[in-house]
mmCIF file of the N, C-alpha and C atoms, coordinates in Angstrom:
data_MODEL
# 
_entry.id   MODEL 
# 
loop_
_atom_site.group_PDB 
_atom_site.id 
_atom_site.type_symbol 
_atom_site.label_atom_id 
_atom_site.label_alt_id 
_atom_site.label_comp_id 
_atom_site.label_asym_id 
_atom_site.label_entity_id 
_atom_site.label_seq_id 
_atom_site.pdbx_PDB_ins_code 
_atom_site.Cartn_x 
_atom_site.Cartn_y 
_atom_site.Cartn_z 
_atom_site.occupancy 
_atom_site.B_iso_or_equiv 
_atom_site.pdbx_formal_charge 
_atom_site.auth_seq_id 
_atom_site.auth_comp_id 
_atom_site.auth_asym_id 
_atom_site.auth_atom_id 
_atom_site.pdbx_PDB_model_num 
ATOM 1   N N  . MET A 1 1  ? 27.836 -17.745 81.878 1.00 0.00 ? 1  MET A N  1 
ATOM 2   C CA . MET A 1 1  ? 26.477 -18.063 82.611 1.00 0.00 ? 1  MET A CA 1 
ATOM 3   C C  . MET A 1 1  ? 25.393 -17.104 82.139 1.00 0.00 ? 1  MET A C  1 
ATOM 4   N N  . PHE A 1 2  ? 24.136 -17.695 82.262 1.00 0.00 ? 2  PHE A N  1 
ATOM 5   C CA . PHE A 1 2  ? 23.280 -16.432 82.018 1.00 0.00 ? 2  PHE A CA 1 
ATOM 6   C C  . PHE A 1 2  ? 22.955 -15.497 83.209 1.00 0.00 ? 2  PHE A C  1 
ATOM 7   N N  . ASP A 1 3  ? 22.527 -14.396 82.434 1.00 0.00 ? 3  ASP A N  1 
ATOM 8   C CA . ASP A 1 3  ? 22.197 -13.214 83.478 1.00 0.00 ? 3  ASP A CA 1 
ATOM 9   C C  . ASP A 1 3  ? 20.746 -13.417 84.028 1.00 0.00 ? 3  ASP A C  1 
ATOM 10  N N  . ARG A 1 4  ? 20.309 -13.950 85.055 1.00 0.00 ? 4  ARG A N  1 
ATOM 11  C CA . ARG A 1 4  ? 19.208 -14.519 85.186 1.00 0.00 ? 4  ARG A CA 1 
ATOM 12  C C  . ARG A 1 4  ? 18.042 -13.425 85.278 1.00 0.00 ? 4  ARG A C  1 
ATOM 13  N N  . THR A 1 5  ? 18.347 -12.106 85.274 1.00 0.00 ? 5  THR A N  1 
ATOM 14  C CA . THR A 1 5  ? 17.226 -10.994 85.297 1.00 0.00 ? 5  THR A CA 1 
ATOM 15  C C  . THR A 1 5  ? 16.804 -10.861 83.931 1.00 0.00 ? 5  THR A C  1 
ATOM 16  N N  . LEU A 1 6  ? 17.734 -11.069 82.973 1.00 0.00 ? 6  LEU A N  1 
ATOM 17  C CA . LEU A 1 6  ? 17.447 -11.026 81.432 1.00 0.00 ? 6  LEU A CA 1 
ATOM 18  C C  . LEU A 1 6  ? 16.504 -12.300 81.063 1.00 0.00 ? 6  LEU A C  1 
ATOM 19  N N  . LEU A 1 7  ? 16.518 -13.184 81.375 1.00 0.00 ? 7  LEU A N  1 
ATOM 20  C CA . LEU A 1 7  ? 16.077 -14.629 81.027 1.00 0.00 ? 7  LEU A CA 1 
ATOM 21  C C  . LEU A 1 7  ? 14.818 -14.544 81.050 1.00 0.00 ? 7  LEU A C  1 
ATOM 22  N N  . PRO A 1 8  ? 13.974 -14.023 82.022 1.00 0.00 ? 8  PRO A N  1 
ATOM 23  C CA . PRO A 1 8  ? 12.484 -14.272 81.748 1.00 0.00 ? 8  PRO A CA 1 
ATOM 24  C C  . PRO A 1 8  ? 11.979 -13.176 80.512 1.00 0.00 ? 8  PRO A C  1 
ATOM 25  N N  . GLY A 1 9  ? 12.365 -12.071 80.486 1.00 0.00 ? 9  GLY A N  1 
ATOM 26  C CA . GLY A 1 9  ? 12.015 -11.178 79.652 1.00 0.00 ? 9  GLY A CA 1 
ATOM 27  C C  . GLY A 1 9  ? 12.607 -11.903 78.030 1.00 0.00 ? 9  GLY A C  1 
ATOM 28  N N  . PHE A 1 10 ? 13.717 -12.330 78.026 1.00 0.00 ? 10 PHE A N  1 
ATOM 29  C CA . PHE A 1 10 ? 14.422 -12.900 76.748 1.00 0.00 ? 10 PHE A CA 1 
ATOM 30  C C  . PHE A 1 10 ? 13.307 -14.116 76.468 1.00 0.00 ? 10 PHE A C  1 
ATOM 31  N N  . ILE A 1 11 ? 12.963 -14.864 77.213 1.00 0.00 ? 11 ILE A N  1 
ATOM 32  C CA . ILE A 1 11 ? 11.968 -16.054 77.172 1.00 0.00 ? 11 ILE A CA 1 
ATOM 33  C C  . ILE A 1 11 ? 10.523 -15.267 76.519 1.00 0.00 ? 11 ILE A C  1 
ATOM 34  N N  . GLN A 1 12 ? 10.026 -14.688 77.187 1.00 0.00 ? 12 GLN A N  1 
ATOM 35  C CA . GLN A 1 12 ? 8.688  -14.012 76.762 1.00 0.00 ? 12 GLN A CA 1 
ATOM 36  C C  . GLN A 1 12 ? 9.091  -13.533 75.105 1.00 0.00 ? 12 GLN A C  1 
ATOM 37  N N  . LEU A 1 13 ? 10.085 -12.758 75.110 1.00 0.00 ? 13 LEU A N  1 
ATOM 38  C CA . LEU A 1 13 ? 10.029 -11.993 74.042 1.00 0.00 ? 13 LEU A CA 1 
ATOM 39  C C  . LEU A 1 13 ? 10.544 -13.273 72.802 1.00 0.00 ? 13 LEU A C  1 
ATOM 40  N N  . GLY A 1 14 ? 11.006 -14.510 73.030 1.00 0.00 ? 14 GLY A N  1 
ATOM 41  C CA . GLY A 1 14 ? 11.248 -15.477 71.996 1.00 0.00 ? 14 GLY A CA 1 
ATOM 42  C C  . GLY A 1 14 ? 10.250 -16.114 71.898 1.00 0.00 ? 14 GLY A C  1 
ATOM 43  N N  . TYR A 1 15 ? 9.547  -16.436 72.856 1.00 0.00 ? 15 TYR A N  1 
ATOM 44  C CA . TYR A 1 15 ? 8.030  -17.101 72.565 1.00 0.00 ? 15 TYR A CA 1 
ATOM 45  C C  . TYR A 1 15 ? 7.258  -16.260 71.816 1.00 0.00 ? 15 TYR A C  1 
ATOM 46  N N  . ARG A 1 16 ? 6.838  -15.076 72.253 1.00 0.00 ? 16 ARG A N  1 
ATOM 47  C CA . ARG A 1 16 ? 5.943  -14.199 71.483 1.00 0.00 ? 16 ARG A CA 1 
ATOM 48  C C  . ARG A 1 16 ? 6.464  -14.173 69.997 1.00 0.00 ? 16 ARG A C  1 
ATOM 49  N N  . SER A 1 17 ? 7.810  -13.959 69.679 1.00 0.00 ? 17 SER A N  1 
ATOM 50  C CA . SER A 1 17 ? 8.012  -13.700 68.121 1.00 0.00 ? 17 SER A CA 1 
ATOM 51  C C  . SER A 1 17 ? 8.236  -15.234 67.569 1.00 0.00 ? 17 SER A C  1 
ATOM 52  N N  . LEU A 1 18 ? 8.756  -15.975 68.307 1.00 0.00 ? 18 LEU A N  1 
ATOM 53  C CA . LEU A 1 18 ? 9.001  -17.421 67.677 1.00 0.00 ? 18 LEU A CA 1 
ATOM 54  C C  . LEU A 1 18 ? 7.821  -18.605 67.427 1.00 0.00 ? 18 LEU A C  1 
ATOM 55  N N  . LEU A 1 19 ? 7.296  -18.505 68.665 1.00 0.00 ? 19 LEU A N  1 
ATOM 56  C CA . LEU A 1 19 ? 5.881  -19.534 68.681 1.00 0.00 ? 19 LEU A CA 1 
ATOM 57  C C  . LEU A 1 19 ? 5.125  -19.783 67.884 1.00 0.00 ? 19 LEU A C  1 
ATOM 58  N N  . PRO A 1 20 ? 4.450  -18.705 67.448 1.00 0.00 ? 20 PRO A N  1 
ATOM 59  C CA . PRO A 1 20 ? 3.524  -18.978 66.307 1.00 0.00 ? 20 PRO A CA 1 
ATOM 60  C C  . PRO A 1 20 ? 4.131  -19.553 64.922 1.00 0.00 ? 20 PRO A C  1 
ATOM 61  N N  . GLY A 1 21 ? 5.151  -19.090 64.420 1.00 0.00 ? 21 GLY A N  1 
ATOM 62  C CA . GLY A 1 21 ? 5.748  -19.428 63.320 1.00 0.00 ? 21 GLY A CA 1 
ATOM 63  C C  . GLY A 1 21 ? 6.369  -20.693 63.296 1.00 0.00 ? 21 GLY A C  1 
ATOM 64  N N  . ILE A 1 22 ? 7.028  -20.909 64.398 1.00 0.00 ? 22 ILE A N  1 
ATOM 65  C CA . ILE A 1 22 ? 7.611  -22.355 64.661 1.00 0.00 ? 22 ILE A CA 1 
ATOM 66  C C  . ILE A 1 22 ? 6.423  -23.370 64.717 1.00 0.00 ? 22 ILE A C  1 
ATOM 67  N N  . VAL A 1 23 ? 5.273  -23.089 65.542 1.00 0.00 ? 23 VAL A N  1 
ATOM 68  C CA . VAL A 1 23 ? 4.008  -23.941 65.498 1.00 0.00 ? 23 VAL A CA 1 
ATOM 69  C C  . VAL A 1 23 ? 3.299  -24.235 64.375 1.00 0.00 ? 23 VAL A C  1 
ATOM 70  N N  . CYS A 1 24 ? 3.200  -23.059 63.469 1.00 0.00 ? 24 CYS A N  1 
ATOM 71  C CA . CYS A 1 24 ? 2.550  -23.121 62.314 1.00 0.00 ? 24 CYS A CA 1 
ATOM 72  C C  . CYS A 1 24 ? 3.499  -23.918 61.086 1.00 0.00 ? 24 CYS A C  1 
ATOM 73  N N  . SER A 1 25 ? 4.767  -23.424 61.300 1.00 0.00 ? 25 SER A N  1 
ATOM 74  C CA . SER A 1 25 ? 5.536  -24.127 60.382 1.00 0.00 ? 25 SER A CA 1 
ATOM 75  C C  . SER A 1 25 ? 5.804  -25.630 60.315 1.00 0.00 ? 25 SER A C  1 
ATOM 76  N N  . ASP A 1 26 ? 6.162  -26.017 61.648 1.00 0.00 ? 26 ASP A N  1 
ATOM 77  C CA . ASP A 1 26 ? 6.269  -27.369 62.254 1.00 0.00 ? 26 ASP A CA 1 
ATOM 78  C C  . ASP A 1 26 ? 5.039  -28.622 61.939 1.00 0.00 ? 26 ASP A C  1 
ATOM 79  N N  . ILE A 1 27 ? 3.803  -27.750 62.222 1.00 0.00 ? 27 ILE A N  1 
ATOM 80  C CA . ILE A 1 27 ? 2.665  -28.389 62.336 1.00 0.00 ? 27 ILE A CA 1 
ATOM 81  C C  . ILE A 1 27 ? 2.649  -29.164 60.804 1.00 0.00 ? 27 ILE A C  1 
ATOM 82  N N  . TYR A 1 28 ? 2.781  -28.180 59.842 1.00 0.00 ? 28 TYR A N  1 
ATOM 83  C CA . TYR A 1 28 ? 2.528  -28.241 58.178 1.00 0.00 ? 28 TYR A CA 1 
ATOM 84  C C  . TYR A 1 28 ? 3.701  -29.353 58.141 1.00 0.00 ? 28 TYR A C  1 
ATOM 85  N N  . ARG A 1 29 ? 4.929  -28.993 58.522 1.00 0.00 ? 29 ARG A N  1 
ATOM 86  C CA . ARG A 1 29 ? 5.881  -29.802 58.019 1.00 0.00 ? 29 ARG A CA 1 
ATOM 87  C C  . ARG A 1 29 ? 6.199  -31.058 58.303 1.00 0.00 ? 29 ARG A C  1 
ATOM 88  N N  . LEU A 1 30 ? 5.542  -31.268 59.953 1.00 0.00 ? 30 LEU A N  1 
ATOM 89  C CA . LEU A 1 30 ? 5.668  -32.331 60.617 1.00 0.00 ? 30 LEU A CA 1 
ATOM 90  C C  . LEU A 1 30 ? 4.500  -33.500 60.309 1.00 0.00 ? 30 LEU A C  1 
ATOM 91  N N  . ILE A 1 31 ? 3.354  -33.067 59.933 1.00 0.00 ? 31 ILE A N  1 
ATOM 92  C CA . ILE A 1 31 ? 2.290  -33.817 59.512 1.00 0.00 ? 31 ILE A CA 1 
ATOM 93  C C  . ILE A 1 31 ? 2.665  -34.907 58.395 1.00 0.00 ? 31 ILE A C  1 
ATOM 94  N N  . PRO A 1 32 ? 2.945  -34.558 57.385 1.00 0.00 ? 32 PRO A N  1 
ATOM 95  C CA . PRO A 1 32 ? 3.013  -35.277 56.296 1.00 0.00 ? 32 PRO A CA 1 
ATOM 96  C C  . PRO A 1 32 ? 4.236  -36.082 56.712 1.00 0.00 ? 32 PRO A C  1 
ATOM 97  N N  . GLY A 1 33 ? 5.575  -35.687 57.237 1.00 0.00 ? 33 GLY A N  1 
ATOM 98  C CA . GLY A 1 33 ? 6.623  -36.424 57.527 1.00 0.00 ? 33 GLY A CA 1 
ATOM 99  C C  . GLY A 1 33 ? 6.002  -37.588 58.546 1.00 0.00 ? 33 GLY A C  1 
ATOM 100 N N  . SER A 1 34 ? 5.446  -37.153 59.507 1.00 0.00 ? 34 SER A N  1 
ATOM 101 C CA . SER A 1 34 ? 5.214  -38.359 60.642 1.00 0.00 ? 34 SER A CA 1 
ATOM 102 C C  . SER A 1 34 ? 4.012  -39.338 60.151 1.00 0.00 ? 34 SER A C  1 
ATOM 103 N N  . ILE A 1 35 ? 3.122  -39.037 59.257 1.00 0.00 ? 35 ILE A N  1 
ATOM 104 C CA . ILE A 1 35 ? 2.063  -39.697 58.474 1.00 0.00 ? 35 ILE A CA 1 
ATOM 105 C C  . ILE A 1 35 ? 3.309  -40.689 57.515 1.00 0.00 ? 35 ILE A C  1 
ATOM 106 N N  . GLN A 1 36 ? 4.148  -40.298 56.798 1.00 0.00 ? 36 GLN A N  1 
ATOM 107 C CA . GLN A 1 36 ? 5.041  -40.754 55.993 1.00 0.00 ? 36 GLN A CA 1 
ATOM 108 C C  . GLN A 1 36 ? 5.774  -41.912 56.651 1.00 0.00 ? 36 GLN A C  1 
ATOM 109 N N  . LEU A 1 37 ? 6.168  -41.438 57.822 1.00 0.00 ? 37 LEU A N  1 
ATOM 110 C CA . LEU A 1 37 ? 7.290  -42.280 58.750 1.00 0.00 ? 37 LEU A CA 1 
ATOM 111 C C  . LEU A 1 37 ? 6.221  -43.298 59.052 1.00 0.00 ? 37 LEU A C  1 
ATOM 112 N N  . GLY A 1 38 ? 5.182  -43.213 59.597 1.00 0.00 ? 38 GLY A N  1 
ATOM 113 C CA . GLY A 1 38 ? 4.553  -44.306 60.123 1.00 0.00 ? 38 GLY A CA 1 
ATOM 114 C C  . GLY A 1 38 ? 4.134  -44.981 59.268 1.00 0.00 ? 38 GLY A C  1 
ATOM 115 N N  . TYR A 1 39 ? 3.721  -44.548 58.039 1.00 0.00 ? 39 TYR A N  1 
ATOM 116 C CA . TYR A 1 39 ? 3.107  -45.667 56.864 1.00 0.00 ? 39 TYR A CA 1 
ATOM 117 C C  . TYR A 1 39 ? 4.425  -46.529 56.674 1.00 0.00 ? 39 TYR A C  1 
ATOM 118 N N  . LEU A 1 40 ? 5.702  -45.849 56.519 1.00 0.00 ? 40 LEU A N  1 
ATOM 119 C CA . LEU A 1 40 ? 6.651  -46.629 56.268 1.00 0.00 ? 40 LEU A CA 1 
ATOM 120 C C  . LEU A 1 40 ? 7.266  -47.615 57.333 1.00 0.00 ? 40 LEU A C  1 
ATOM 121 N N  . GLN A 1 41 ? 7.143  -47.279 58.286 1.00 0.00 ? 41 GLN A N  1 
ATOM 122 C CA . GLN A 1 41 ? 7.117  -48.066 59.723 1.00 0.00 ? 41 GLN A CA 1 
ATOM 123 C C  . GLN A 1 41 ? 6.109  -49.179 59.499 1.00 0.00 ? 41 GLN A C  1 
ATOM 124 N N  . SER A 1 42 ? 5.074  -48.848 59.676 1.00 0.00 ? 42 SER A N  1 
ATOM 125 C CA . SER A 1 42 ? 4.037  -50.068 59.575 1.00 0.00 ? 42 SER A CA 1 
ATOM 126 C C  . SER A 1 42 ? 4.276  -51.095 58.207 1.00 0.00 ? 42 SER A C  1 
ATOM 127 N N  . THR A 1 43 ? 4.655  -50.275 56.979 1.00 0.00 ? 43 THR A N  1 
ATOM 128 C CA . THR A 1 43 ? 4.924  -51.223 56.123 1.00 0.00 ? 43 THR A CA 1 
ATOM 129 C C  . THR A 1 43 ? 6.044  -52.308 55.952 1.00 0.00 ? 43 THR A C  1 
ATOM 130 N N  . SER A 1 44 ? 6.956  -51.417 56.687 1.00 0.00 ? 44 SER A N  1 
ATOM 131 C CA . SER A 1 44 ? 8.282  -52.235 56.608 1.00 0.00 ? 44 SER A CA 1 
ATOM 132 C C  . SER A 1 44 ? 8.262  -53.346 57.765 1.00 0.00 ? 44 SER A C  1 
ATOM 133 N N  . GLY A 1 45 ? 7.416  -52.974 58.730 1.00 0.00 ? 45 GLY A N  1 
ATOM 134 C CA . GLY A 1 45 ? 7.116  -53.788 59.761 1.00 0.00 ? 45 GLY A CA 1 
ATOM 135 C C  . GLY A 1 45 ? 6.133  -55.261 59.235 1.00 0.00 ? 45 GLY A C  1 
ATOM 136 N N  . PHE A 1 46 ? 5.305  -54.894 58.397 1.00 0.00 ? 46 PHE A N  1 
ATOM 137 C CA . PHE A 1 46 ? 4.358  -55.850 57.855 1.00 0.00 ? 46 PHE A CA 1 
ATOM 138 C C  . PHE A 1 46 ? 5.321  -56.756 56.993 1.00 0.00 ? 46 PHE A C  1 
ATOM 139 N N  . ASP A 1 47 ? 6.217  -56.285 56.463 1.00 0.00 ? 47 ASP A N  1 
ATOM 140 C CA . ASP A 1 47 ? 7.017  -56.854 55.348 1.00 0.00 ? 47 ASP A CA 1 
ATOM 141 C C  . ASP A 1 47 ? 8.146  -57.739 56.031 1.00 0.00 ? 47 ASP A C  1 
ATOM 142 N N  . THR A 1 48 ? 8.523  -57.086 57.145 1.00 0.00 ? 48 THR A N  1 
ATOM 143 C CA . THR A 1 48 ? 9.602  -58.138 57.831 1.00 0.00 ? 48 THR A CA 1 
ATOM 144 C C  . THR A 1 48 ? 8.443  -59.339 58.667 1.00 0.00 ? 48 THR A C  1 
ATOM 145 N N  . ALA A 1 49 ? 7.671  -58.903 59.103 1.00 0.00 ? 49 ALA A N  1 
ATOM 146 C CA . ALA A 1 49 ? 6.722  -59.948 59.571 1.00 0.00 ? 49 ALA A CA 1 
ATOM 147 C C  . ALA A 1 49 ? 6.263  -61.006 58.688 1.00 0.00 ? 49 ALA A C  1 
ATOM 148 N N  . ARG A 1 50 ? 5.980  -60.726 57.582 1.00 0.00 ? 50 ARG A N  1 
ATOM 149 C CA . ARG A 1 50 ? 5.684  -61.768 56.371 1.00 0.00 ? 50 ARG A CA 1 
ATOM 150 C C  . ARG A 1 50 ? 7.058  -62.476 55.882 1.00 0.00 ? 50 ARG A C  1 
ATOM 151 N N  . VAL A 1 51 ? 7.958  -61.955 55.848 1.00 0.00 ? 51 VAL A N  1 
ATOM 152 C CA . VAL A 1 51 ? 9.175  -62.437 55.384 1.00 0.00 ? 51 VAL A CA 1 
ATOM 153 C C  . VAL A 1 51 ? 9.686  -63.670 56.675 1.00 0.00 ? 51 VAL A C  1 
ATOM 154 N N  . SER A 1 52 ? 9.435  -63.087 57.989 1.00 0.00 ? 52 SER A N  1 
ATOM 155 C CA . SER A 1 52 ? 9.890  -63.752 59.043 1.00 0.00 ? 52 SER A CA 1 
ATOM 156 C C  . SER A 1 52 ? 8.829  -65.042 58.987 1.00 0.00 ? 52 SER A C  1 
ATOM 157 N N  . THR A 1 53 ? 7.566  -65.086 58.915 1.00 0.00 ? 53 THR A N  1 
ATOM 158 C CA . THR A 1 53 ? 7.033  -66.041 59.141 1.00 0.00 ? 53 THR A CA 1 
ATOM 159 C C  . THR A 1 53 ? 6.960  -66.855 57.892 1.00 0.00 ? 53 THR A C  1 
ATOM 160 N N  . VAL A 1 54 ? 7.324  -66.388 56.599 1.00 0.00 ? 54 VAL A N  1 
ATOM 161 C CA . VAL A 1 54 ? 7.535  -67.344 55.635 1.00 0.00 ? 54 VAL A CA 1 
ATOM 162 C C  . VAL A 1 54 ? 8.663  -68.271 55.616 1.00 0.00 ? 54 VAL A C  1 
ATOM 163 N N  . TYR A 1 55 ? 9.676  -67.351 56.186 1.00 0.00 ? 55 TYR A N  1 
ATOM 164 C CA . TYR A 1 55 ? 11.041 -67.865 56.562 1.00 0.00 ? 55 TYR A CA 1 
ATOM 165 C C  . TYR A 1 55 ? 11.070 -68.934 57.736 1.00 0.00 ? 55 TYR A C  1 
ATOM 166 N N  . PHE A 1 56 ? 10.035 -68.785 58.486 1.00 0.00 ? 56 PHE A N  1 
ATOM 167 C CA . PHE A 1 56 ? 10.224 -69.666 59.737 1.00 0.00 ? 56 PHE A CA 1 
ATOM 168 C C  . PHE A 1 56 ? 9.267  -70.759 59.166 1.00 0.00 ? 56 PHE A C  1 
ATOM 169 N N  . ARG A 1 57 ? 8.103  -70.602 58.252 1.00 0.00 ? 57 ARG A N  1 
ATOM 170 C CA . ARG A 1 57 ? 7.629  -71.746 57.687 1.00 0.00 ? 57 ARG A CA 1 
ATOM 171 C C  . ARG A 1 57 ? 8.050  -72.816 57.138 1.00 0.00 ? 57 ARG A C  1 
ATOM 172 N N  . VAL A 1 58 ? 9.285  -72.416 56.130 1.00 0.00 ? 58 VAL A N  1 
ATOM 173 C CA . VAL A 1 58 ? 10.271 -73.143 55.573 1.00 0.00 ? 58 VAL A CA 1 
ATOM 174 C C  . VAL A 1 58 ? 11.394 -73.703 56.469 1.00 0.00 ? 58 VAL A C  1 
# 
């Protein structure tokens, strides 16, 4: 179990040291990935919709 007296100080220390770096690196890393993922999902969604409409028409 955690020592509850150490936890708040540990969290504060962790936030102060990690948060700026995590936020900066994650934002720059996630923005292209999320754009790419959204683009892939939307294009694949459009493709499947197109294929399904063509398939059902035949």
